[in-house]
KOLNUPA-941328 format. One line per 10 residues: number of its first residue (from 1); for each residue x, y, z of C-alpha. Coordinates in steps of 0.001 Angstrom, whole numbers. Layout:
NUM = X/Y/Z  ...
***
This chain:
1 = 0/0/0  2767/2357/885  4472/1553/-2399  1348/2383/-4352  914/5706/-2552  4542/6459/-3035  4331/5696/-6730  1148/7742/-7134  2681/10617/-5287  5770/10568/-7492
11 = 3688/10579/-10666  1590/13480/-9446  4737/15321/-8554  6113/14852/-12064  2861/16054/-13668  2866/19124/-11433  6438/19980/-12352  5742/19603/-16093  2759/21956/-15814  4952/24500/-14062
21 = 7554/24279/-16825  4929/24673/-19593  3606/27819/-17978  7087/29147/-17409  7887/28894/-21133  5501/31784/-21652  7643/33824/-19276  11245/32873/-19871  12571/34857/-16968  10300/32958/-14516
31 = 11290/29643/-16078  14922/30064/-15150  14029/31123/-11584  11656/28175/-10975  14018/25651/-12515  16848/26860/-10318  14996/26802/-7023  13237/23426/-7328  16134/21758/-9160  14060/20580/-12079
41 = 15864/19382/-15226  14509/19438/-18737  14136/15692/-18821  12021/15741/-15658  8992/16440/-17820  9396/13327/-19867  6545/10826/-19309  7339/8176/-16690  5793/4778/-16649  3288/3995/-13999
51 = 4660/1742/-11307  4312/-1831/-12230  2798/-1094/-15638  5836/-114/-17762  3668/2107/-20037  3759/5865/-20922  948/8267/-20107  -1517/8440/-23009  -2256/11674/-24976  -5764/11722/-23657
61 = -4410/11828/-20143  -2205/14893/-20839  -3580/18455/-20816  -3989/19668/-24514  -2318/22821/-25896  -4347/25742/-27217  -3204/25161/-30836  -4476/21612/-30549  -8005/22858/-29813  -10334/20919/-32143
71 = -12939/23703/-32112  -10389/26294/-33289  -9171/24053/-36112  -12708/23520/-37269  -13385/27287/-37262  -10399/28071/-39507  -11259/25243/-41888  -14783/26571/-42342  -13496/30146/-42946  -11000/28976/-45568
81 = -13692/26932/-47294  -15965/30003/-47403  -13238/32207/-48964  -12418/29633/-51628  -16037/29086/-52541  -16701/32858/-52719  -13670/33398/-54974  -14707/30612/-57313  -18251/31962/-57488  -16986/35501/-58269
91 = -14705/34237/-61035  -17412/32049/-62505  -19903/34906/-62254  -17549/37349/-63988  -16830/34860/-66759  -20506/34096/-67117  -21383/37796/-67330  -18760/38409/-70007  -19933/35383/-71960  -23485/36589/-71692
101 = -22589/40279/-72213  -23107/40284/-76012  -26663/39076/-75344  -27268/41426/-72396  -25784/44633/-73852  -26913/46019/-77183  -24125/47245/-79472  -26478/49889/-80845  -26958/51243/-77330  -23188/51500/-76811
111 = -22713/53021/-80264  -25401/55628/-79718  -24143/56390/-76220  -20575/56988/-77393  -21719/59148/-80300  -23887/61119/-77897  -20959/61482/-75475  -18687/62895/-78189  -21440/65252/-79305  -22057/66424/-75745
121 = -18341/67058/-75237  -17775/68981/-78465  -21186/70582/-78923  -21147/69542/-82607  -22832/66917/-84753  -21236/63459/-84708  -21774/60689/-87228  -20394/57150/-86999  -20019/54769/-89904  -19895/51487/-87989
131 = -19211/49698/-84714  -16026/47851/-85492  -15725/45853/-82287  -17055/45469/-78757  -14961/43395/-76348  -15543/42551/-72693  -12204/41025/-71772  -10104/42029/-69936  -12226/45204/-69723  -15318/46289/-71646
141 = -14265/48379/-74648  -15944/49639/-77796  -14289/50702/-81066  -16107/52867/-83598  -14900/53585/-87126  -15520/56465/-89494  -16256/59110/-86840  -16946/62591/-88228  -17452/65779/-86181  -19047/68677/-88063
151 = -21103/71808/-87649  -23666/73449/-89848  -26101/71897/-92299  -26208/71441/-96037  -23828/73621/-98020  -22773/75401/-94825  -21645/72146/-93250  -18014/72282/-92093  -16058/69214/-91070  -14028/69888/-87925
161 = -12602/66444/-87397  -12438/62974/-88854  -11336/59918/-86884  -10568/56577/-88488  -11190/54700/-85239  -12379/55783/-81801  -12002/53397/-78869  -13254/53867/-75323  -13631/51758/-72221  -16966/51667/-70442
171 = -18442/50454/-67188  -20114/47024/-67483  -22779/47766/-64884  -23584/51160/-66432  -23985/49454/-69810  -26403/46948/-68265  -28481/49912/-67093  -28490/51209/-70686  -26361/54285/-69867  -22696/53390/-70608
181 = -20086/55607/-68927  -16887/55935/-70990  -13231/56610/-70152  -9741/55868/-71541  -10403/57245/-75021  -8107/56348/-77914  -8189/58229/-81237  -6589/56447/-84201  -5530/58640/-87124  -7666/61683/-86255
191 = -7598/64731/-88522  -8517/67812/-86491  -9098/71371/-87707  -8828/74277/-85217  -9340/77954/-85956  -7795/80737/-83874  -9614/84030/-84316  -8173/87535/-84479  -8406/87810/-80687  -6493/84578/-80131
201 = -9503/82463/-79094  -10013/78930/-80372  -13255/78092/-82167  -14904/76115/-79375  -18643/75860/-79710  -20965/77685/-77346  -22531/74305/-76602  -21165/71120/-75128  -19696/70062/-71804  -16236/71439/-72542
211 = -17486/74871/-73572  -19830/74964/-70617  -16946/74219/-68266  -14747/76853/-69968  -17461/79468/-69458  -17862/78655/-65778  -14168/78320/-64874  -12440/80866/-62640  -8938/81113/-61165  -8522/79597/-57725
221 = -6600/81077/-54817  -3977/78314/-55095  -3129/79221/-58688  -5301/76550/-60268  -8899/76609/-61428  -12365/76113/-59994  -15669/75396/-61709  -19244/74879/-60682  -20007/71366/-59479  -22702/70732/-62089
231 = -20250/71696/-64872  -17655/69144/-63803  -17369/65790/-65581  -15139/62737/-65699  -12597/62680/-68551  -9954/60005/-67898  -7065/59304/-70221  -6872/60233/-73904  -4490/58685/-76435  -3892/59868/-79999
241 = -2230/57647/-82602  -976/58924/-85959  -3067/62085/-86031  -2995/65368/-87939  -3837/68802/-86515  -4283/71939/-88610  -4314/75297/-86815  -5591/78245/-88849  -4471/81546/-87327  -6629/84460/-88414
251 = -4248/87044/-86898  -1268/86033/-89044  -3153/84436/-91927  -979/81340/-91660  -1733/77653/-91299  260/75420/-88968  71/71711/-89607  1325/68984/-87272  1588/65468/-88706  2170/62037/-87190
261 = 758/63228/-83883  1070/60682/-81070  -64/61857/-77663  -978/60641/-74194  -3093/62891/-71964  -4113/62323/-68360  -7088/64435/-67284  -9121/62717/-64539  -11923/65284/-64690  -12524/68794/-65961
271 = -11727/70430/-62626  -8483/68450/-62217  -4946/69212/-63476  -3891/67998/-66920  -635/66406/-67977  330/65171/-71396  3098/64305/-73795  3044/64472/-77575  5360/63792/-80479  4730/65103/-83981
281 = 6429/66487/-87054  6186/70129/-88031  7654/71304/-91304  9392/67894/-91546  11019/68392/-88109  10348/65890/-85298  9068/67646/-82170  8512/66354/-78638  6250/68376/-76355  5221/67881/-72723
291 = 2634/69937/-70844  1552/70087/-67205  -997/72577/-65939  -3295/72906/-62939  -5684/75092/-64943  -6394/73462/-68330  -9814/75096/-68695  -8336/78558/-68155  -5739/77781/-70849  -8373/76569/-73319
301 = -10515/79612/-72642  -7718/82056/-73417  -7220/83161/-69824  -3949/83155/-67938  -2903/79695/-66793  260/78518/-65085  1927/75853/-67214  5086/73772/-67267  6070/73156/-70886  9125/71515/-72374
311 = 9892/71051/-76065  12639/69362/-78020  13470/69327/-81724  16715/68587/-83586  19460/70706/-82032  17143/72635/-79690  15592/72011/-76271  13535/74457/-74254  11546/74721/-71030  9012/77276/-69865
321 = 7376/77462/-66462  5004/80327/-65850  1849/82061/-67017  559/81587/-70568  -2523/82835/-72397  -3655/81765/-75861  -4805/85349/-76391  -1907/87346/-74929  976/84883/-75022  3263/84942/-71998
331 = 1722/86604/-68939  3318/87050/-65560  6764/85858/-64544  8105/82853/-66433  11262/80803/-65993  12817/79980/-69358  15619/77624/-70336  16875/77246/-73902  19767/75240/-75321  20921/75082/-78957
341 = 23528/72387/-79530  24055/72892/-83276  23516/76504/-84321  24517/76133/-88016  22022/73292/-88516  19237/75059/-86638  19878/78337/-88480  19739/76484/-91792  16464/74760/-90925  14941/78016/-89705
351 = 16383/79905/-92683  17581/82584/-90285  21183/83770/-90199  22399/86844/-88329  25671/88646/-88941  28162/88031/-86153  26981/84467/-85446  28947/82761/-88203  31392/81228/-85715  28778/80234/-83140
361 = 28494/76470/-82624  26303/76211/-79532  24411/78512/-77200  22274/78286/-74070  20410/80636/-71762  18474/80539/-68522  16448/83522/-67375  13349/84796/-65638  11106/86603/-68106  8914/89383/-66690
371 = 6496/90969/-69194  5148/94483/-68690  2901/96730/-70779  5430/97431/-73522  8555/95776/-72151  9927/92300/-71557  12596/92040/-68870  15086/89175/-68699  16157/89086/-65059  18910/86824/-63735
381 = 20098/86065/-67245  22759/83344/-67515  23951/82438/-70997  26700/80668/-72881  27993/81003/-76447  30453/78303/-77464  32728/78076/-74403  32168/81617/-73161  29720/82278/-70334  28017/85451/-69221
391 = 25249/86879/-67085  23344/90083/-66582  20051/91748/-67359  18251/92637/-70600  15074/94547/-71397  13222/94482/-74702  10944/97495/-75128  8580/98090/-78026  5990/100837/-78275  3743/101297/-81327
401 = 5248/103463/-84022  8853/103080/-82836  11689/100660/-83354  12197/98012/-80636  14957/98836/-78145  17259/96285/-76512  18884/97589/-73340  20668/96176/-70328  23966/95185/-68774  25949/92053/-69584
411 = 29119/90631/-68053  30990/88091/-70194  33939/85840/-69603  35109/86416/-73212  33945/88767/-75943  34684/88411/-79641  34780/92049/-80695  34760/91231/-84377  31535/89223/-83972  30027/92146/-82070
421 = 31009/94575/-84814  29631/92253/-87490  26303/92000/-85643  26130/95800/-85713  26760/95986/-89498  30380/97012/-88948  32122/94663/-91358  35821/94904/-90736  36757/91438/-91909  34662/90943/-95063
431 = 34105/87380/-93884  31098/86629/-96115  30588/86996/-99842  26966/87930/-99182  26273/90339/-96339  24111/88792/-93643  21372/90827/-91983  22512/92538/-88806  20655/93297/-85590  20636/97002/-86435
441 = 18123/96243/-89165  15443/95531/-86545  16624/96903/-83203  17926/99959/-81390  20499/99410/-78630  21469/100757/-75243  23820/98135/-73777  26618/98110/-71217  29176/95334/-71632  32071/94076/-69563
451 = 34390/91190/-70362  37244/89499/-68571  38947/89017/-71940  38169/90214/-75445  39636/89489/-78846  39998/91587/-81982  42237/89362/-84055  45157/89233/-83669  45008/91237/-80447  43818/90291/-76976
461 = 42335/92715/-74457  41517/92217/-70793  39133/93775/-68258  37098/95442/-70980  34313/97909/-70278  32215/98912/-73279  28861/100298/-74348  26705/100127/-77469  24158/102843/-78243  22120/102761/-81442
471 = 19202/104876/-82592  17807/104382/-86063  20731/104262/-88466  23090/105963/-85975  25351/103783/-83843  28076/104369/-81268  30413/101742/-79820  32672/102818/-76968  35446/100870/-75266  35864/102962/-72155
481 = 38886/101118/-70838  40828/97867/-71281  44221/96306/-70614  46178/96091/-73861  49773/94976/-74586  50949/95884/-71108  49190/99239/-71177  45645/100413/-71750  43349/101031/-74697  40199/103087/-75117
491 = 38295/103580/-78355  35170/105123/-79778  33478/104578/-83103  30281/106327/-84130  28564/106642/-87451  25344/106275/-89410  23912/104335/-92283  23811/100616/-92935  27354/99431/-92271  28317/103072/-91695
501 = 27637/103769/-95346  27085/107423/-94395  30446/107622/-92661  31876/107111/-89199  34359/108614/-86779  37007/106492/-85084  39154/107482/-82120  41690/105155/-80495  43968/105969/-77574  46686/103548/-76477
511 = 48877/104315/-73459  52150/102602/-72443  51693/99619/-74748  54384/97452/-76344  54741/99096/-79758  56680/96229/-81354  53790/93807/-80698  51336/96392/-82002  53339/96715/-85247  53587/92940/-85599
521 = 49835/92520/-85106  49110/95187/-87722  51481/93504/-90164  53885/96460/-90420  57025/95543/-92366  60500/97006/-92048  62075/98679/-88990  59887/98602/-85897  59987/100234/-82479  60949/98213/-79430
531 = 59492/100415/-76749  56485/101091/-74609  54662/104060/-76009  51379/105780/-76666  49256/106074/-79803  46498/108538/-80664  44467/107809/-83799  41586/109922/-85069  40045/108910/-88359  37008/109290/-90549
541 = 35716/106168/-92251  33639/105601/-95328  32422/102385/-96868  32684/98857/-95470  35502/96364/-95092  38123/98640/-93587  40943/96126/-93689  40677/95878/-97467  39628/99480/-98022  42175/101563/-96131
551 = 41940/104281/-98761  38549/105161/-97318  40187/106326/-94078  41472/109804/-93345  42683/111474/-90184  45687/111979/-87935  48089/109684/-86117  50516/110422/-83309  52957/108000/-81661  55305/108769/-78766
561 = 57689/106884/-76489  60185/107846/-73813  62925/105316/-74523  63554/102298/-76738  65176/101150/-79941  64450/101353/-83656  65094/97755/-84736  66672/97210/-88158  68296/100636/-88491  72098/100646/-88026
571 = 73137/104322/-87976  76890/103612/-88181  76410/101200/-91070  74344/103781/-92953  77072/106422/-92451  79782/104046/-93685  77907/103033/-96858  76823/106617/-97547  80467/107674/-97692  81145/105867/-100974
581 = 77802/104687/-102412  75127/106613/-104196  72395/104209/-103027  72042/100950/-101123  69397/98858/-99407  68857/99377/-95706  69632/95709/-94943  73122/96217/-96419  73971/98571/-93544  73706/95719/-91051
591 = 71208/94456/-88510  71902/96935/-85775  69499/99181/-83951  69138/102830/-83140  68737/103563/-79423  66733/106590/-78431  65646/108354/-75277  62647/110050/-76821  60486/109433/-79867  57722/111576/-81293
601 = 55870/111188/-84586  52808/112875/-86080  51209/112357/-89504  48133/113052/-91553  46668/110441/-93829  43999/110255/-96538  43273/108331/-99730  45781/105617/-98908  48737/107898/-98249  50219/109481/-95119
611 = 52151/112731/-94841  54730/112474/-92081  54857/115917/-90539  57280/115040/-87784  59228/111924/-86890  62104/112406/-84456  64264/109904/-82591  66508/111563/-80020  69422/109387/-78940  72257/109841/-76496
621 = 74838/110941/-79076  72778/111597/-82203  69223/111976/-83454  67282/110721/-86486  64546/112730/-88144  62228/111670/-90987  59629/113514/-93082  57857/112963/-96338  55183/110720/-97833  54197/107124/-97009
631 = 51846/105624/-99649  50750/102874/-97241  48125/101458/-99623  51100/100379/-101798  53386/99643/-98813  55905/102180/-100083  58087/104999/-98670  59182/108397/-99959  60975/110102/-97049  63850/112469/-96342
641 = 65965/111370/-93405  68710/113067/-91447  71205/111811/-88889  72415/114688/-86711  74853/114775/-83785  73595/115970/-80465  74706/119393/-79363  76667/117895/-76469  78536/115333/-78582  81089/117124/-80768
651 = 82794/113846/-81692  79821/112631/-83740  80193/113106/-87520  78313/115934/-89202  74778/115772/-90448  73919/113052/-92960  70877/113613/-95138  69462/110834/-97293  66435/109789/-99302  64456/106630/-98322
661 = 62305/105027/-101019  60953/101663/-102068  58978/99081/-100079  58419/98751/-96364  60336/95510/-95993  63753/96681/-97220  63770/100275/-98488  66534/101840/-100548  68687/104648/-99086  70243/107230/-101342
671 = 72596/109766/-99645  72042/113444/-100453  75296/115286/-101215  76000/118169/-98891  76378/120635/-101749  73077/119728/-103416  69563/118711/-102625  67223/116047/-103840  63460/116324/-103789  61592/113234/-102744
***
């Protein structure tokens, strides 16, 4: 008996301990504590055979876990069975409805409903040749062929649009009710005609949902649009495939035709924003256009609407973000970006070439355009031409009865002065056989320019400040200051007539510049000055192409320097050869130089010839003076020269007078006997 009680007690103890461990597994921290204090091991929960029986405890005798609850398993099985059955019934019902749809839905009802929908939208008469196809899988869709939109009757009938095929999706349940609701329209090969009247308005009818919405639309406080609730309607998506659009502009009398139009438009409803993308060809050029606007009805109605437009065609990309009106064009502040990657190609396609742009390869600009009553302002202008960048401000002003005026201030990294002169009809290089039109043909100017560097081949200038002022056929270009050949240069040219055909005045002042580099750049042959000196040139110009028409210049020239050398003139060699020769070339006297402490020269020139009034080189022990005629158009000399000792140097030989004639490169010297004289 005691053994039985003992055995029963031990079994109960084991069951109790296993129950404690099961509960403690839910709280791991408690499990460790209990196991430690009672000294229970993991294997203590293993079933133990009953004393004397040698058998394990059956499953029915053990407490069951929650996940082994038969009632719970049955509940989940029933729920799963219900879901599967419902899904199968829905699929079978949908398939059955689509199979039965051709018998439940009349194609004539759908056809008439779609024709009525198009008529309600446009406010015009719509005729349909046939119902090409009605499908119900995967979504109900109808396709109509031979759709024509027109207005007027009889001989006054005008066709506004023809569509080879018009497809639209519709609601299955709405079709069952006999009132199909359409969305996701697709137009295949539509041919649309739009007229823009003298006021810039499009020829929308006074009837129809779209016109009704346009009449009721008003700007919203957020910059979008708002319309009356009863004027709103669902639109959906619109796709155009292979279409043609003809725009007839009454204001200009021109027709604009876009071919191969492919477009995708998202417009959920009339009161919602619109976004779209289109590709087409215009004048044989492929064009890509994207449009986003929160106020499409305002845009259609000719009111101001904020838009985000980007366009791309061969060699050109552009973006515009701001206010636009079909009646007034750009309104309000707009951000504009434009990039031309191949100017020669684009200019050829546009048949527009401007003088001064012949060497342009690429250009780009980014600016904020602010229109006013009679002025357009380009604020924050950043631009680039080839590799040269610039920024500044421009204003374009045009009042009725006057020429447009372009004014502003520009700062450039590099300025090609010859291009600038060409653009102003000042042709100094004769770079084209046929004169290109210049900006002065259309515009007046009032510009301030600055450039870090500037070029007037073959010379380079730095830190240039200039201005351009033009009124009518009168033009003035001023270089107020610049760094030039180690010194400074300022210049002014003003004249009138196309290309200064009525004459011009030129004034150039050069201070402390390297005269040898100036002579080399001008292509002067023969002896040159190695010195830093100053030049004052005042001339009157006539005709065009100054570099090849120097005879058209007249004026005065003065050159001065404090110290330097006359390269290629050997005074001692000239004296030696003059002692026993009646004439000789200057190069025969040797390659020496004449050093001087002061140089001063003044001359008058006209009709291709200069009269040297004074030319004096004052050296340490002797001086050289020249006077006479320089027919520079023929690169010739006809001068009287004289070498004279200084008053303080009695050891220097007496005066030597001589005649200099021949070409610039190597003139001929003929000594003048002391007892006689020779006229040049």
